[in-house]
N, C-alpha and C positions, 0 to 999 in steps of 0.2 A: 719751640724753646724748651719745654719740658719733655724729656724722653720717658722718664718713669719716676714713680714715687714709691718708697718702701717704708713700711711701718713694722715695728717690733711687736710681737704678741707673746703673752705669757704661756699659752697652751696652743701649740701649732695645730693639732688635730681638731680641737674645739673651734679655733678661729677659722679653719678651712671649712668646716661644716657650716658655720655662720655665713661666711662670704660666698660659698657655693649657692646657698639659698637666696641670699640678698641680691647678689650681682646677677643672678639668672633673670631677675625681673627686668633688668635693663639690657639684656642681650649679651652679657659677659659671662665668661667661664674660665676655669683654671686651664691654662694652656701650656704651662711649663713648671716643672718641679726640679729643684736643685738638690741632688743627693750627693753629699761629699763623702768620698771613701773614708772609712774609719770614723766618721762623725754621724752620718745618716742624713735624713731629709732635714734641710734647714730653712727652706723657703718655697713658696708657691707663687707663681706669677699669673695674673689675670689679664685678659684682654677680650676684645669683641669676639663673639663666636665667628669662626672662620679665619681669624687673624693668627699670625705666628709671632706677633710682637707684644709681649706683656707690657702693660703700662702701669699696673698697680701690683705691688708685691706685699705679701705678708710673710713674716719669718721670725725665727728666733732672734732676739736682739743680738747684733753682731758681737757684742762683748762676750756673749756666751759661746760663740763660735770661735773667735780669735781674740782673746782678751788683750794680748799685747798690742795688736793693731787697732783695736776698736774699744777704747776705754770709755766712750761717751754715749752709750745707749743704742737705741735701735731704729731711729728714723733718719732717712736721708732723701735728698732730692738729686736727681740726675738731669743735667742739661744736655740737650742734643747738640753735637758739634758737626761741622761740615767736613772736617778733615782731621787726620791724626796730628798734623802740624798744629791745628787750632787747639787740640787737646793738650799737646805739649806746652803751648803758650799759656793756656788756662792754668795748668799746674804750676808753671814757673811764676806767673803773676800772683797766684794765690800764696805761694810760699814767700815770695818777696814782700807781699802785703801783710805778712804775719800769720798766715795759716800754717797748720801743721800737717805733715805728711800722713796719709792714711792709705797709700798705695800709689807708687810712681807710675807714670804713663807706660802702658804696654798692653799686649794682647792678653785677653782673659779667655782662653779656649774652653774652659769649663762652662762658660755661658754659651758660646758658639764660636766657630773658627775665626770669624772676622771681628769679634767684639774687641774693641780697643778703648781703654778707659784710663782715667786717673782719678784718684780719690784724695780728698783733703778735708781736715777739720777746719771750719771757719773760726773767726775770733771768739765765738760763743760756744764752740763745741759742736755745732751742727755739722753733719756729714754731707758734703757736696761732692758731686762727681760730674765729669764731662765724658761722653762716650760717642762712638760711632759704630755702625753695624756693617759697613761696606768694606770690601777689600780695596787696598791701594797698592799700586805698583811701585 
């Protein structure tokens, strides 16, 4: 059900040192870093040693990265979807139910070539997402 969880931090370098030390004790390590051209490193993703799928992310609160699209802070939850069609339906249902757009369904190749997701603010300003990682024909 949960694909990954992200939390905003006030000092990314300090938080990375903290989580590197703490998560190593349970077999997890930083396995992905997002470096946005013109912005710099904005987030680090952690997962089990040997995995290529980060499940826990730390990063600059998104409002600092893209203030126009992310006015509500730095925590979000991503739900794992089975297909891109399901993600499209997730987004449409969320908007119809009163959620606010935070990123229409589509590919996000800056994460990886097959990352397809949709982002919404729920009724209380929480950031929710649905994503898939596999290619579809």
